[in-house]
C-alpha positions as CSV (number, residue, x, y, z in Angstrom):
1,M,-0.6,31.9,-9.0
2,S,2.8,31.3,-10.8
3,P,5.8,29.7,-9.2
4,K,8.0,32.1,-7.2
5,G,11.4,30.5,-7.2
6,W,13.2,31.0,-3.8
7,H,11.0,32.9,-1.3
8,S,10.1,33.0,2.4
9,R,6.8,33.4,4.2
10,G,8.5,34.0,7.6
11,Y,11.0,31.6,9.1
12,L,10.9,28.8,6.4
13,P,12.6,29.3,3.0
14,H,10.7,27.7,0.1
15,F,11.7,26.9,-3.5
16,D,8.8,27.0,-6.0
17,S,9.5,25.9,-9.6
18,P,7.8,23.6,-12.1
19,E,11.2,22.2,-13.0
20,T,11.7,20.5,-9.7
21,L,10.3,17.7,-7.7
22,Q,9.2,18.7,-4.2
23,F,9.0,16.8,-0.9
24,V,6.3,18.5,1.2
25,T,5.2,17.9,4.8
26,F,2.3,19.6,6.4
27,R,0.8,18.9,9.8
28,L,-2.3,19.4,11.9
29,A,-2.4,22.6,14.0
30,D,-1.9,20.7,17.3
31,S,0.6,18.1,16.1
32,L,3.8,19.4,17.8
33,P,4.1,19.8,21.6
34,A,4.7,23.3,23.0
35,D,8.4,22.8,23.6
36,A,9.0,21.8,19.9
37,I,7.1,24.9,18.7
38,E,9.1,27.1,21.0
39,K,12.3,25.7,19.6
40,L,11.1,26.4,16.1
41,R,10.3,30.0,17.0
42,T,13.7,30.9,18.6
43,A,16.8,31.3,16.5
44,A,19.0,29.7,19.1
45,G,16.8,26.7,19.6
46,S,16.1,25.2,16.1
47,I,15.1,21.6,15.9
48,T,16.5,19.3,13.2
49,A,14.4,17.5,10.6
50,A,15.0,14.3,12.5
51,E,13.8,15.8,15.8
52,R,10.7,17.3,14.1
53,D,9.9,13.9,12.4
54,A,10.3,12.1,15.8
55,F,7.9,14.6,17.4
56,L,5.4,14.1,14.6
57,D,5.7,10.3,14.6
58,A,5.1,10.3,18.4
59,G,1.5,11.1,17.6
60,S,1.0,14.4,19.5
61,G,-2.4,16.2,19.3
62,A,-5.8,15.0,18.4
63,C,-4.5,12.9,15.4
64,W,-7.6,13.6,13.4
65,L,-6.0,12.0,10.3
66,G,-6.1,8.6,12.1
67,R,-9.8,8.5,11.5
68,R,-10.8,6.8,8.3
69,E,-13.3,9.4,7.2
70,I,-10.9,12.3,7.8
71,A,-8.0,10.5,6.0
72,E,-10.4,9.9,3.0
73,I,-11.1,13.7,2.8
74,V,-7.4,14.4,2.7
75,E,-6.7,11.7,0.2
76,T,-9.6,12.9,-2.0
77,A,-8.3,16.5,-1.9
78,R,-4.8,15.4,-3.0
79,L,-6.0,13.1,-5.8
80,Y,-8.4,15.6,-7.3
81,F,-5.9,17.6,-9.5
82,D,-3.4,14.8,-9.9
83,D,-2.1,14.8,-13.5
84,K,-3.8,18.2,-14.1
85,R,-2.0,20.7,-11.8
86,Y,0.7,18.3,-10.4
87,R,1.8,14.8,-10.6
88,L,1.7,12.9,-7.3
89,I,4.7,10.6,-7.1
90,A,4.4,9.4,-3.5
91,W,2.4,10.3,-0.4
92,T,1.3,9.0,2.9
93,I,-1.2,10.3,5.4
94,M,0.0,9.8,9.0
95,P,-2.3,10.4,12.0
96,N,-1.2,14.0,12.5
97,H,0.7,14.9,9.3
98,V,1.0,14.3,5.6
99,H,4.0,13.7,3.3
100,V,3.8,14.3,-0.4
101,L,6.4,13.9,-3.2
102,I,5.1,16.1,-6.1
103,E,6.0,17.4,-9.5
104,L,4.3,20.7,-10.4
105,L,2.7,20.9,-13.8
106,G,2.3,24.1,-15.8
107,Q,2.4,27.4,-14.0
108,H,0.8,26.2,-10.7
109,S,2.7,27.2,-7.6
110,L,3.5,24.8,-4.8
111,G,2.0,27.3,-2.3
112,S,-1.3,27.5,-4.1
113,I,-1.6,23.7,-4.4
114,V,-0.8,23.0,-0.7
115,S,-3.2,25.8,0.3
116,S,-5.9,24.3,-1.8
117,W,-5.5,20.9,-0.2
118,K,-5.5,22.3,3.3
119,R,-8.4,24.7,2.7
120,F,-10.7,22.1,1.2
121,S,-9.8,19.3,3.7
122,A,-10.0,21.7,6.8
123,R,-13.5,22.8,5.9
124,A,-14.7,19.3,5.3
125,A,-13.0,17.7,8.3
126,N,-14.1,20.4,10.7
127,R,-17.7,20.0,9.4
128,M,-17.5,16.2,9.9
129,I,-15.9,16.5,13.3
130,G,-18.3,19.2,14.4
131,R,-15.6,21.7,15.3
132,S,-14.3,25.1,14.2
133,G,-10.9,26.7,14.3
134,P,-7.5,25.9,12.8
135,F,-7.2,22.4,11.5
136,W,-3.8,22.6,9.8
137,Q,-0.6,24.4,10.8
138,D,-0.3,27.6,8.7
139,D,3.0,26.8,7.0
140,Y,4.5,23.6,5.6
141,W,8.0,22.2,5.1
142,D,9.2,21.6,1.6
143,T,12.5,20.4,0.1
144,Y,13.3,20.3,-3.6
145,I,14.8,17.0,-4.8
146,R,18.4,17.5,-5.8
147,D,19.3,14.3,-7.6
148,E,18.4,10.6,-8.0
149,R,19.9,9.6,-4.7
150,H,17.9,12.2,-2.9
151,F,14.8,11.1,-4.8
152,E,15.3,7.5,-3.7
153,S,15.9,8.3,0.0
154,T,12.8,10.6,0.1
155,L,10.7,8.0,-1.6
156,G,11.9,5.4,1.0
157,Y,11.2,7.8,3.8
158,I,7.6,8.4,2.7
159,E,6.9,4.8,2.0
160,N,8.3,3.6,5.4
161,N,7.1,6.4,7.6
162,P,4.1,4.3,8.9
163,V,6.5,1.4,9.6
164,K,9.1,3.6,11.4
165,A,6.3,5.2,13.5
166,G,5.2,1.7,14.6
167,L,1.7,1.9,12.9
168,V,2.1,-1.2,10.7
169,G,4.7,-3.9,10.1
170,A,4.9,-3.4,6.3
171,A,4.4,-0.3,4.2
172,E,1.8,-2.0,2.0
173,N,-0.4,-2.5,5.1
174,W,-0.8,1.2,5.7
175,P,-4.2,2.2,4.2
176,W,-3.4,5.9,3.5
177,S,-0.5,5.9,1.0
178,H,0.4,5.5,-2.6
179,V,2.0,2.1,-1.7
180,R,-1.4,0.6,-0.9
181,R,-2.9,2.0,-4.1
182,R,0.0,0.6,-6.1
183,V,-0.2,-2.8,-4.5
184,T,-4.0,-2.9,-5.0
185,A,-3.6,-1.9,-8.7
186,Q,-1.1,-4.7,-9.3
187,T,-3.4,-7.4,-8.0
């Protein structure tokens, strides 16, 4: 599927183009409490990105991604087409959501890439856990990177999310991120 430029799949606008870097967040189906979901659905009660991030970092839901074997499935799915369909710049797998900074390659659309990650990992994770039903929330949040300053702040956010959420004391100690892989490769 080719990139679509600006488009919407409901209430979230998306920008899909191979000329841009994209910051993507997708989450488990049960990762937001009911009051946050209701705020997202009503035009009058939208939540800010900071509020959404605080809800996610609070660790709502089953937090399946906190299990090593499930995080490995998600990591494997994302790494599979790295440098083929996209270039992974930064990523972290949190207990109930995932952040990715990505550059699209060729004519692959962001939607088809995220859908592929979610479809593969949902099937494998549900099989491993012994459950059925929705694993991921249908949609995802994406933001195109506007400039170098935005790139640096997004990179810092992704790298420090496990620290900010109180999961580790230093980013390199979080096992499910590009930081750990970079530190391991340097030693």
